[in-house]
N, C-alpha and C positions, 0 to 999 in steps of 0.2 A: 263328699264333692268338693270339698276344701284341698284335701290332697292332688286332685284332678286340673285345679284350675291353679296350683303350684306348678305342677308338672308340665302344663303349657306355657307358662311363663318362663320356666328353663328352658325348654325346648326351644318356643322362638328366640329368648338370649343368646342360645348356643346357635341356633340361627344366623343371626344379626351378627355376631362374632366371625363364622365362617365367613361368611358376605364381604366384609369389613376387610377381612384378610386376604381374600382372594383377588378384590379390589387392589389393596394395595401393590402387591406381586406382579397384577399387570400393571400398573405406573410404573412399577420400577422395572418392568420386562422393556418397557417403551423407552423411559427414560437412560438406560445403558445401550439402548439402541442408537440411540441420536449421539450419546458421547462416542461411541465406537465407529461411528460413520464419520470419523473425518478426513479418511484418504481423499484423494483428488481423482476424479475421472480421468479416464484420456487424454478428454477436449481439455480438462483443465491444466492436465498435466504437459499438452503440446501448447497453450497458450503460456506457460509459465517460460519454459522453456523459449520459446521463439522469442524472448525479448533478449536473447542471449546469444542464443546461435545465429544470427544473420552476421554479427561478428566474428566468426568461425571461420581460420583460415589467413591466410595473408592480409597487414590491415595497414593502414598509414598511420602513424602518431595522433592524428584530429579524430578516428574511427576508435583508438585504442582509449583515446581521454573521453569519449563519449560512453565508450562499455564500462570506463571505470563509475563515472557518473551514474550510471544505468543499474548497475552494483550498491553503490552507496544507498541510492534510492530505495532499491529492493529490501535491502538489508534495514534502513532504517524502518520500513511500514511493515515489517513481518513482525509476529508478536513469534510466532513458532521457528526455533534454533531451525529445524529441520529444512525447513524453504530460504534459508539466508548460504550467502555464496562467498565463497573466500577465493583468494586471490595468490598465486604461486609465482614465480619466475622472477622477472625482470620486476617486477614489483610485488610487494607482499602486503596483503591486506585481508585479517583476521574477520570471521563474521560478525564480532561486534565493534569492529572499526567505529568512529565516528566522521571519520575525515578518509577521503581518498587520496593516495600518491601520485596525483596527478602531475605535478612538477617533476617527479622521474622519467617521466616520458615525452620524449622530443618531437616537435611536430614533423620535421625535417624525415626521420625514422622509420625504419618499416618493421613490422613486428609479426610475428606469428601468433595467432591466438589458439588453444587449442582446452578440450571442455570437456572434463570427468562427470561423470552423472552417478549417484547414490546406487548401492547396489542393491538388490532384488530381498525382500525380507527387514530392511531398515527405515526407518520412518521416512525417508526422502528417496523413496524405490523411484528409479526415472526421472527423478529432478536432478537440473544443473545444480551440482554440488560443488565443484572446484573449476577455477578455469585460469589455466597457465599462459602467461602471456612470455615470449622470448625474443630479444632481438635479433635480428637478422642481420 
């Protein structure tokens, strides 16, 4: 009788251990799903890009200055480097610059703004990545 009760206690302990391990695996899988789902939906990508695509094409100096302010504001509020935008051409601004070189843009000038997007497979796929500003 004594051996039977010990066997039942051991069997119960084993079942409890299996239950705890299974619960741990379920929690881990749910947590890893949340971590891996930081990609943006198509609507979020369109909304992010629309802040910059409205300035694409031939623009006045005032509009280019507004674009630089928008880029600076975006880069300062983004924690993820893949969502920051760099500027090249007539004005150069890295993704981590703390100020926009607005004084390099003359208000009476005419500029062409072209936009480059992140390549597929990268962290910023489909997002505005670089903006090139050339003086006309």
